C-alpha positions as CSV (number, residue, x, y, z in Angstrom):
1,X,-3.9,50.1,-18.3
2,X,-2.6,52.9,-20.8
3,X,-4.7,55.3,-22.6
4,X,-4.5,53.3,-25.7
5,X,-5.6,50.3,-24.2
6,X,-8.4,52.2,-22.4
7,X,-9.7,53.7,-25.3
8,X,-9.5,50.5,-27.2
9,X,-11.6,48.9,-24.5
10,X,-14.4,51.7,-24.5
11,X,-14.7,51.3,-28.2
12,X,-15.3,47.7,-27.8
13,X,-17.9,48.5,-25.2
14,X,-19.7,51.2,-27.7
15,X,-19.6,48.4,-30.5
16,X,-21.2,46.0,-28.1
17,X,-24.0,48.2,-27.2
18,X,-24.7,48.7,-30.8
19,X,-24.8,44.8,-31.2
20,X,-27.0,44.9,-28.0
21,X,-29.6,47.1,-29.8
22,X,-29.6,44.7,-32.6
23,X,-30.1,41.5,-30.4
24,X,-32.8,43.3,-28.3
25,X,-34.8,44.1,-31.6
26,X,-34.7,40.6,-33.0
27,X,-35.7,39.3,-29.5
28,X,-38.7,41.7,-29.5
29,X,-39.9,41.8,-33.1
30,X,-39.1,38.1,-34.3
31,X,-42.3,36.0,-34.2
32,X,-42.6,33.5,-31.5
33,X,-43.4,29.9,-33.0
34,X,-47.0,28.8,-31.9
35,X,-47.0,25.8,-30.0
36,X,-50.1,25.5,-27.8
37,X,-49.9,22.1,-26.2
38,X,-47.3,19.7,-24.8
39,X,-46.8,17.7,-27.6
40,X,-46.2,20.6,-30.1
41,X,-44.1,22.4,-27.9
42,X,-41.9,19.1,-27.7
43,X,-41.4,19.2,-31.4
44,X,-39.7,23.0,-31.0
45,X,-36.2,21.4,-30.9
46,X,-36.7,20.9,-34.7
47,X,-38.1,24.6,-34.9
48,X,-35.1,26.9,-36.4
49,X,-36.7,30.2,-35.5
50,X,-37.2,28.7,-32.0
51,X,-33.5,27.8,-31.4
52,X,-32.1,30.9,-33.2
53,X,-34.1,32.9,-30.7
54,X,-32.6,30.7,-27.9
55,X,-29.1,31.5,-29.2
56,X,-29.8,35.2,-29.6
57,X,-30.8,35.1,-26.0
58,X,-27.4,33.3,-25.1
59,X,-25.4,35.9,-26.7
60,X,-27.6,39.1,-25.8
61,X,-26.4,39.4,-22.0
62,X,-22.9,39.1,-23.3
63,X,-22.7,41.9,-25.6
64,X,-24.9,44.2,-23.1
65,X,-22.9,43.3,-20.1
66,X,-19.7,44.3,-21.9
67,X,-21.4,47.7,-22.7
68,X,-22.6,48.4,-19.2
69,X,-18.9,47.8,-18.2
70,X,-18.1,50.7,-20.4
71,X,-20.2,53.0,-18.6
72,X,-18.7,51.7,-15.4
73,X,-15.3,52.6,-16.4
74,X,-16.5,56.2,-17.4
75,X,-18.4,56.8,-14.1
76,X,-16.8,54.5,-11.4
77,X,-15.0,57.6,-10.0
78,X,-18.0,59.9,-9.9
79,X,-20.5,57.5,-8.7
80,X,-18.8,54.4,-7.1
81,X,-21.5,52.9,-5.0
82,X,-24.3,53.1,-7.8
83,X,-21.8,51.8,-10.4
84,X,-20.3,48.9,-8.4
85,X,-23.6,47.7,-6.4
86,X,-25.4,48.0,-10.0
87,X,-22.6,46.1,-11.8
88,X,-23.0,43.3,-9.5
89,X,-26.8,42.9,-10.2
90,X,-26.1,43.2,-13.8
91,X,-23.6,40.6,-13.8
92,X,-26.2,38.3,-11.9
93,X,-28.6,38.9,-14.7
94,X,-26.2,38.4,-17.5
95,X,-24.6,35.3,-16.0
96,X,-28.3,33.8,-14.9
97,X,-29.8,34.6,-18.4
98,X,-26.6,32.7,-20.1
99,X,-27.2,29.8,-17.9
100,X,-31.0,29.7,-18.4
101,X,-30.2,29.7,-22.3
102,X,-27.7,26.8,-21.9
103,X,-30.4,25.0,-20.3
104,X,-32.9,25.3,-22.8
105,X,-30.5,24.9,-25.8
106,X,-28.6,21.8,-24.3
107,X,-30.4,20.0,-22.0
108,X,-34.0,20.6,-22.9
109,X,-33.8,20.6,-26.9
110,X,-30.9,18.6,-27.5
111,X,-31.5,16.0,-24.9
112,X,-34.8,15.7,-23.4
113,X,-37.2,16.6,-25.8
114,X,-35.5,14.4,-28.8
115,X,-35.3,11.5,-26.2
116,X,-39.0,12.0,-25.6
117,X,-39.7,12.0,-28.9
118,X,-37.6,8.8,-30.0
119,X,-38.5,6.8,-26.8
120,X,-39.7,3.1,-27.3
121,X,-41.3,2.6,-24.1
122,X,-44.0,4.3,-22.1
123,X,-41.8,4.3,-18.9
124,X,-38.8,6.1,-20.9
125,X,-41.4,8.5,-22.6
126,X,-43.0,9.2,-18.9
127,X,-39.7,9.8,-17.5
128,X,-38.6,12.2,-20.1
129,X,-42.0,14.3,-19.9
130,X,-41.6,14.6,-16.2
131,X,-37.9,16.3,-17.0
132,X,-39.3,18.4,-19.7
133,X,-42.1,19.6,-17.3
134,X,-39.3,20.2,-14.7
135,X,-37.3,22.1,-17.1
136,X,-40.1,24.8,-17.0
137,X,-39.7,25.3,-13.2
138,X,-35.9,25.4,-13.4
139,X,-36.1,28.3,-16.2
140,X,-38.7,30.0,-14.4
141,X,-36.5,30.0,-11.3
142,X,-33.7,31.4,-13.2
143,X,-35.9,34.2,-14.6
144,X,-36.7,35.2,-11.0
145,X,-33.0,36.2,-10.8
146,X,-32.7,37.7,-14.4
147,X,-35.5,40.2,-14.1
148,X,-34.5,40.9,-10.4
149,X,-30.8,41.5,-11.0
150,X,-31.7,43.4,-14.2
151,X,-34.1,45.5,-12.7
152,X,-31.9,46.6,-9.7
153,X,-28.8,47.0,-11.9
154,X,-30.6,49.4,-14.5
155,X,-32.0,51.4,-11.7
156,X,-28.7,51.9,-10.0
157,X,-27.1,52.9,-13.2
158,X,-29.9,55.0,-14.1
159,X,-29.1,57.2,-10.4
160,X,-25.6,57.6,-11.6
161,X,-26.4,58.6,-15.3
162,X,-29.4,60.9,-14.6
163,X,-26.7,63.2,-12.8
164,X,-24.8,63.6,-16.1
165,X,-25.5,66.2,-18.7
166,X,-27.0,65.8,-22.2
167,X,-27.4,62.4,-23.7
168,X,-26.0,60.7,-20.4
169,X,-29.1,62.1,-18.5
170,X,-31.5,60.9,-21.0
171,X,-30.0,57.5,-20.7
172,X,-30.1,57.8,-17.1
173,X,-34.0,58.7,-17.0
174,X,-34.4,55.8,-19.5
175,X,-32.7,53.2,-17.4
176,X,-34.5,54.7,-14.1
177,X,-37.8,53.9,-16.3
178,X,-36.5,50.4,-17.2
179,X,-35.4,49.4,-13.9
180,X,-38.6,50.3,-12.4
181,X,-40.6,48.4,-15.1
182,X,-38.6,45.4,-14.6
183,X,-38.9,45.3,-10.9
184,X,-42.8,45.8,-11.2
185,X,-42.9,42.9,-13.3
186,X,-41.1,41.0,-10.6
187,X,-43.5,42.1,-8.3
188,X,-46.5,41.0,-10.1
189,X,-45.0,37.4,-10.9
190,X,-43.5,36.6,-7.8
191,X,-45.3,38.5,-5.2
192,X,-48.7,38.0,-6.8
193,X,-49.7,41.6,-7.0
194,X,-51.9,41.1,-9.9
195,X,-53.3,44.8,-10.3
196,X,-49.9,45.6,-12.0
197,X,-50.5,43.5,-14.7
198,X,-52.4,45.7,-17.2
199,X,-50.2,48.8,-16.8
200,X,-47.0,46.7,-17.0
201,X,-48.3,44.7,-20.1
202,X,-49.2,48.0,-21.8
203,X,-45.6,49.8,-20.8
204,X,-43.8,46.6,-22.1
205,X,-45.8,46.5,-25.4
206,X,-45.8,50.3,-26.4
207,X,-42.8,51.8,-24.8
208,X,-40.4,49.3,-23.7
209,X,-40.2,47.4,-26.8
210,X,-39.1,50.6,-28.7
211,X,-37.3,52.4,-25.9
212,X,-34.8,49.6,-25.0
213,X,-33.3,49.2,-28.6
214,X,-33.0,53.1,-28.8
215,X,-31.4,53.3,-25.4
216,X,-28.8,50.6,-26.4
217,X,-27.8,52.8,-29.5
218,X,-27.7,55.8,-27.6
219,X,-25.2,54.3,-24.9
220,X,-23.0,53.4,-28.0
221,X,-23.2,57.1,-29.2
222,X,-22.5,58.1,-25.5
223,X,-19.4,56.0,-25.1
224,X,-18.2,57.2,-28.7
225,X,-18.4,60.9,-27.7
226,X,-16.7,60.4,-24.3
227,X,-13.9,58.8,-26.1
228,X,-13.7,61.8,-28.3
229,X,-13.7,64.3,-25.4
230,X,-10.9,62.2,-23.7
231,X,-9.1,62.2,-26.8
232,X,-9.7,66.2,-27.4
233,X,-8.4,66.7,-23.7
234,X,-5.4,64.1,-24.2
């Protein structure tokens, strides 16, 4: 890869990080539709806000994994172990979250829920109800990988970035926090450590919700600063 193509790729990753900040903010701060029982949840396939958030969740990991590859390109030679293994786990996160949203967008909301609503017999309705209930378990099993991959990947990137100076170090500290918080959330959900619920919920609500978009913006700025530094050295 020549220097021009390399810088163009890094610019793309910086832009994707800014887009990731936007998608993160939308996912966190857009309201969730109220659907308290099975029948109201079934009608969510007609709710534009609900479907919009699913589509944002589908594109969200795509722009952010591209942004993370920008970090990987810049730090691979200095911290190969953290970057290679961290990238593996972040790729697991991104691909799994995309597949999770494709299940919810297509299978659940374009096939199973509409067919349940329009079913002409109780047997057909019962069949689709079983499938809809099964979708929750399938989606949750994907979330198992999503939060695990994101937590470990973020933590490993953090151990590399924290060794940098200035903005890179701050991003590293933030990645360590985000990675540990995600792994704590994984632990409470899937290992049943309920004592973590209260502190983890508080951290998600009052720190993570604001920190995550800021970190995405900071990554974009950091990447563009590194491009400028490399240009001045060239």
